[in-house]
C-alpha positions in Angstrom: 0.0 0.0 0.0 2.8 2.3 0.9 4.5 1.6 -2.4 1.4 2.2 -4.4 0.9 5.6 -2.7 4.5 6.7 -3.4 4.0 5.8 -7.1 1.0 8.2 -7.2 3.0 10.9 -5.5 5.8 10.5 -8.1 3.4 10.6 -10.9 1.7 13.9 -9.7 5.2 15.5 -9.2 6.1 14.5 -12.8 3.0 16.0 -14.2 3.6 19.3 -12.3 6.9 19.6 -14.1 5.3 19.6 -17.5 5.3 23.2 -18.7 2.6 24.0 -21.0 3.2 26.7 -23.6 1.5 30.2 -23.1 -0.7 31.4 -25.9 1.2 33.9 -27.9 0.3 37.1 -29.8 2.2 38.3 -32.7 3.3 41.9 -32.1 4.0 43.8 -35.2 7.4 45.3 -35.5 6.0 48.8 -36.1 3.5 48.9 -33.2 1.7 52.3 -32.6 3.2 54.5 -29.9 1.8 54.6 -26.4 -1.0 57.2 -25.9 -0.9 59.2 -22.7 -3.9 61.7 -22.6 -4.9 61.3 -19.0 -4.7 64.6 -17.0 -2.1 64.8 -14.2 -0.5 67.5 -12.0 -3.8 69.3 -11.5 -3.2 72.6 -9.6 -5.1 75.8 -8.8 -4.0 79.4 -8.7 -5.8 82.7 -8.1 -7.1 84.3 -11.2 -6.6 87.9 -12.3 -10.1 88.9 -11.3 -11.5 88.4 -7.6 -14.0 85.9 -8.6 -11.8 83.7 -10.8 -9.3 80.8 -10.4 -7.1 79.2 -13.0 -6.6 75.4 -13.1 -3.5 73.9 -14.8 -2.7 70.4 -15.6 -0.5 68.3 -17.9 -0.9 65.5 -20.4 2.0 63.8 -22.2 0.2 63.7 -25.6 -1.7 66.5 -27.3 -5.5 66.2 -26.7 -6.7 69.0 -28.9 -8.8 70.6 -26.2 -8.5 71.8 -22.6 -11.8 71.6 -20.7 -12.8 72.2 -17.0 -16.1 70.8 -15.9 -17.5 72.5 -12.8 -20.3 70.8 -10.9 -22.6 73.2 -8.9 -26.2 72.9 -7.6 -26.7 69.6 -9.7 -25.5 71.2 -12.9 -22.4 70.9 -15.0 -20.7 74.1 -16.3 -18.0 73.9 -18.9 -15.0 76.2 -19.3 -12.5 76.0 -22.1 -8.9 77.0 -22.2 -5.7 76.3 -24.1 -2.6 74.1 -24.1 1.1 74.7 -24.9 3.8 72.2 -25.6 6.7 72.2 -23.2 9.9 70.6 -24.2 12.4 69.9 -21.3 15.9 71.2 -21.9 17.5 67.9 -20.9 19.3 65.5 -23.3 16.1 63.5 -24.0 14.0 66.6 -24.7 10.9 65.1 -23.1 7.7 66.9 -24.0 4.3 67.4 -22.5 1.3 69.6 -22.9 0.5 72.2 -20.3 -3.2 73.1 -20.1 -4.7 76.1 -18.5 -8.3 77.0 -18.0 -9.7 80.2 -16.3 -12.8 79.5 -14.1 -14.7 82.7 -14.0 -17.7 84.3 -12.3 -17.4 82.0 -9.4 -19.5 82.3 -6.3 -17.6 83.5 -3.2 -17.3 81.1 -0.1 -18.7 78.3 -2.3 -17.6 74.6 -2.5 -17.3 73.4 -6.0 -16.5 69.9 -7.5 -14.6 69.9 -10.7 -12.6 67.8 -13.1 -10.4 68.6 -16.1 -9.5 67.0 -19.4 -10.8 66.4 -22.9 -13.0 64.0 -24.8 -10.1 61.6 -24.7 -10.1 61.3 -20.9 -11.0 63.1 -17.7 -9.3 63.5 -14.3 -10.6 62.4 -11.0 -13.3 64.7 -9.5 -11.7 67.3 -7.1 -13.2 69.5 -4.5 -12.3 73.2 -3.9 -13.8 76.1 -1.9 -13.6 79.6 -3.3 -12.4 82.6 -1.1 -14.8 84.9 0.5 -15.5 88.2 -1.3 -14.1 91.6 -0.2 -11.5 92.5 2.4 -13.2 92.1 5.7 -12.4 88.4 6.5 -9.6 86.4 8.0 -7.4 84.5 5.4 -5.3 81.5 6.7 -2.2 80.5 4.6 0.7 78.0 4.8 4.1 79.3 3.7 7.3 77.3 3.1 10.2 77.0 0.8 12.7 74.4 -0.3 10.4 71.4 -0.5 11.8 68.5 -2.6 10.6 65.3 -4.1 12.9 63.5 -1.7 12.8 64.1 2.1 9.6 66.3 1.8 9.1 65.9 5.7 6.4 68.6 6.0 4.3 67.5 3.0 2.2 64.8 4.7 1.2 67.3 7.5 0.3 70.0 5.1 -1.7 67.5 2.9 -3.7 66.5 6.0 -4.4 70.1 7.1 -5.5 71.2 3.5 -7.9 68.3 3.5 -9.3 69.5 6.9 -9.9 72.9 5.5 -7.3 74.6 7.6 -6.0 76.9 4.8 -7.3 79.1 2.1 -4.2 79.2 0.1 -0.6 78.0 0.0 2.7 80.0 -0.8 5.6 78.0 -1.9 8.6 80.4 -1.5 10.9 78.9 -4.2 12.9 75.7 -4.7 10.6 72.9 -5.8 11.3 69.2 -6.3 15.2 69.6 -6.1 15.1 69.9 -9.0 12.1 70.0 -11.5 14.6 69.8 -14.4 16.4 66.7 -12.8 16.3 63.5 -14.8 15.0 65.2 -17.9 12.1 66.8 -15.9 10.8 63.5 -14.6 11.5 64.6 -11.0 9.4 67.7 -11.6 6.7 65.5 -12.9 6.7 63.4 -9.7 6.8 66.5 -7.5 3.7 67.8 -9.2 2.0 64.5 -8.4 3.0 65.0 -4.8 1.5 68.4 -4.4 -1.7 67.6 -6.4 -3.6 66.6 -3.1 -2.9 70.2 -1.9 -2.9 72.3 -5.1 -6.0 70.8 -6.5 -8.0 72.0 -3.4 -6.6 75.5 -2.7 -4.6 78.1 -4.8 -0.9 77.1 -4.9 1.0 80.5 -5.2 4.7 80.5 -5.9 7.9 82.3 -6.7 11.0 80.9 -8.2 14.2 79.8 -6.3 17.7 79.1 -7.4 17.0 75.4 -8.0 14.6 76.4 -10.8 17.3 78.1 -12.8 17.8 75.4 -15.5 17.2 76.5 -19.0 16.3 79.9 -18.0 13.7 78.7 -15.4 11.8 77.0 -18.1 10.2 74.3 -16.0 8.9 76.8 -13.5 7.5 79.2 -16.1 5.8 76.3 -18.0 4.3 74.4 -14.9 3.0 77.3 -12.9 0.6 80.0 -14.1 0.4 82.9 -11.7 -2.0 85.9 -12.1 -0.5 88.7 -14.2 2.8 86.9 -14.3 3.2 86.3 -18.1 6.5 84.3 -17.3 8.0 87.5 -15.9 8.3 85.7 -12.5 6.9 88.6 -10.5 3.3 89.4 -9.8 0.9 90.5 -6.9 -2.4 89.5 -5.7 -4.9 90.3 -2.9 -6.4 88.0 -0.3 -8.8 89.6 2.1 -7.1 92.6 3.7 -3.6 91.6 2.5 -1.7 92.6 -0.7 0.8 89.9 -1.5 3.8 90.6 -3.7 5.8 87.8 -5.3 9.3 88.6 -6.6 12.2 86.7 -8.1 15.4 87.2 -6.1 17.2 85.1 -8.7 17.4 88.0 -11.2 20.2 89.3 -8.9 22.2 86.2 -9.1 21.8 84.7 -12.5 23.0 87.7 -14.4 23.9 85.6 -17.3 20.2 85.9 -18.3 20.7 89.6 -18.4 20.2 92.8 -16.4 16.9 93.7 -17.9 14.8 91.6 -15.6 16.4 93.2 -12.5 15.5 96.7 -13.8 12.0 95.6 -14.9 11.1 94.0 -11.6 12.4 96.9 -9.6 10.4 99.4 -11.8 7.3 97.2 -11.6 7.7 96.6 -7.8 7.8 100.3 -7.0 4.8 101.0 -9.1 2.8 98.2 -7.5 3.7 99.1 -4.0 2.7 102.8 -4.6 -0.7 101.7 -6.0 -1.8 99.7 -2.9 -4.9 101.3 -1.2 -4.1 100.7 2.4 -7.6 101.5 3.4 -8.7 98.3 1.6 -5.5 96.3 1.9 -3.7 97.5 5.0 -1.3 94.7 5.1 1.6 94.2 2.6 3.4 90.9 2.6 6.2 90.3 0.2 7.9 87.0 -0.6 10.9 85.9 -2.5 13.3 83.0 -2.3 16.7 84.4 -1.0 16.6 86.3 2.3 18.1 89.7 3.0 19.2 88.5 6.4 20.4 85.2 7.9 22.6 83.8 10.6 23.4 80.4 9.0 26.9 79.1 8.9 27.1 78.6 5.1 28.5 81.0 2.5 25.2 82.2 1.1 24.8 85.9 0.2 22.6 86.6 3.3 25.5 85.7 5.6 27.3 88.7 4.1 26.8 92.4 5.0 25.7 93.7 1.6 23.1 91.2 0.3 22.4 91.9 -3.4 18.6 92.0 -3.0 19.0 94.3 0.0 21.6 96.8 -1.2 21.7 96.3 -4.9 24.1 94.7 -7.3 27.8 94.7 -6.5 30.0 97.7 -7.2 27.1 99.8 -8.5 24.7 99.3 -5.5 21.6 99.8 -7.6 18.2 98.3 -7.5 18.4 97.2 -3.9 15.0 96.4 -2.5 15.3 97.2 1.4 14.7 100.9 0.9 11.6 100.2 -1.0 10.2 98.0 1.7 10.6 101.0 4.2 9.3 103.6 1.8 6.1 101.7 1.2 5.7 100.1 4.6 5.9 96.4 3.8 4.8 94.9 6.9 6.2 91.3 6.5 8.9 89.9 4.2 8.9 86.1 3.9 12.0 84.2 2.5 13.4 80.7 2.2 16.6 79.3 0.7 18.2 78.6 4.1 17.0 75.2 5.3 16.0 76.5 8.6 13.5 78.9 10.3 14.4 82.4 11.5 12.4 85.3 12.8 13.9 88.7 12.9 13.0 91.8 15.0 11.9 94.9 13.1 15.1 95.6 11.2 16.6 98.0 8.7 20.1 98.1 7.4 21.2 95.3 9.8 20.0 97.4 12.7 17.0 96.8 15.0 14.5 99.7 14.7 12.9 100.3 18.1 9.1 100.1 18.3 7.0 102.4 20.4 7.1 100.0 23.3 10.5 98.3 23.7 8.9 95.3 25.5 6.5 94.7 22.5 8.7 94.9 19.5 6.0 93.5 17.1 3.4 96.1 18.2 3.3 99.0 15.8 6.9 98.3 14.4 8.8 100.9 12.5 10.4 98.6 10.1 9.5 95.4 8.3 9.6 92.0 10.0 11.6 89.3 8.1 10.8 85.6 8.3 12.9 82.8 6.7 11.0 79.5 6.3 13.0 77.2 4.2 12.8 74.0 6.2 10.0 72.1 4.5 12.4 69.3 3.8 14.6 68.3 0.8 17.5 66.1 0.0 20.1 68.8 1.1 18.7 68.4 4.7 19.2 71.2 7.3 21.3 74.4 7.4 22.9 75.0 10.7 23.3 78.3 12.4 26.5 80.1 13.0 28.0 80.8 16.5 27.2 84.5 16.4 23.7 85.7 17.2 23.0 89.3 16.1 20.6 91.2 18.2 18.2 91.5 15.2 17.7 87.7 15.1 15.0 86.9 17.6 14.2 83.1 17.1 15.8 80.3 15.1 15.2 76.6 14.6 16.6 73.8 12.3 13.4 71.8 12.8 11.8 70.6 9.5 8.6 72.6 9.3 6.4 75.3 7.7 4.8 78.6 8.7 1.2 79.4 9.3 -0.1 82.9 8.6 -3.4 83.9 10.1 -4.7 87.3 9.3 -7.2 88.2 12.1 -8.1 91.7 10.9 -6.7 95.0 9.6 -4.4 95.4 12.6 -3.4 91.8 13.8 -1.6 89.0 12.0 -0.5 85.8 13.7 2.7 84.0 12.6 3.4 80.5 13.8 6.1 78.0 13.0 5.1 74.4 12.9 7.6 71.6 13.6 7.1 68.6 11.3 9.7 66.8 13.5 7.5 67.2 16.5 4.3 66.1 14.8 2.8 69.5 14.2 3.8 71.3 17.4 3.9 75.1 17.2 7.5 76.1 18.1 7.2 79.8 17.5 4.2 82.2 17.8 3.9 85.8 17.6 1.2 88.4 16.9 2.3 91.3 14.5 0.2 94.3 15.3 0.0 97.5 13.2 -2.4 100.3 13.8 -0.5 102.8 11.5 -0.1 101.1 8.1 2.0 103.1 5.7 5.6 104.2 5.0 8.3 103.6 7.6 10.2 106.8 8.1 13.7 105.6 8.8 16.2 106.1 6.0 19.9 105.3 5.3 22.2 108.3 5.6 25.9 107.6 5.0 25.3 103.9 5.5 23.6 104.5 8.9 20.2 104.9 10.2 
């Protein structure tokens, strides 16, 4: 009986070793190319009019049309736009089509569902909420710079908070993906996928950083459509009682692309700041990538006395921006670039400018307050601080994290720094109070206040 059983086992094992051929399909040598028309990288930005938003996305192949479908009150509304082909400057010259559609005449404080695409394919359905109308409301924003595809430590926390409805908009203060042009632009593609859960829900506002420099900032210009930018890389917009100004600090460092952008931006900036109606938009917040001040231990420009964006180009000392900030009363200047967080006291020309109450330096300050928030997380990790601690530097941290900006009203703004390493703990918290919005009176005379 045992011998018979063993024979059956051996027979089964032998049959198991018989490999039957798989059915085959003849593949023609000249098979048609892969078709990639599915929308990806969906992200929002504020439009040029108060009741509009722009939505941008990408397809690898041309679709022939760019359509956004808006769902509201049980009805579908269609908006049409256009697409441009973008060819990366890398050796493979990978191309894609960047689509842009303007959503106009939107209701304020309204939740919409929407999708984008064409008759060849549609995106998932996303949800967004439009901003309240007018100036008398309290915007909430997250601000950060230097967030990469790799080591994006802050990203999961921000994704969750955006999903919870914590923010009305996001400001990315330069340096995206590290770098968007890397690996023939594929790293930029992956990064756009990473931010889609955020940027498809709230406006994702930007400025360029030094890591966007490749091919004259072509990836940045193609992928992000900002209101009134027209690829100039400087623009402004209003949210509630705040006038935001986005600038490119990179013009001052990549002079191989010419001097004209430096002059054009300076001229535009002075005109823009002069046009702000402080009765409607009492707060002015400016953001750009490289800070005017820092206390880090690297060799970046802000560690030196005469930062280019602050005092102007070397030797000629022209088109420096710090005096403009004073002349037009810019309340808050937000920077990144240094992979750390640093908050300054009200400062001008590397000197603390006293406030009316010395014990309350952020109450009716007489100079701009500078914040550096470049610690969102990237492959270059942290930037440590140097041993010296100037009196104008009030707080600094190397924790990965991001900044919250809550505008309470025309006189009060709350600035908080969130530590991603401490699971969202607030590690810095100040109220900026200003009852007298307008020009700051201090000027430089013979390099002194």
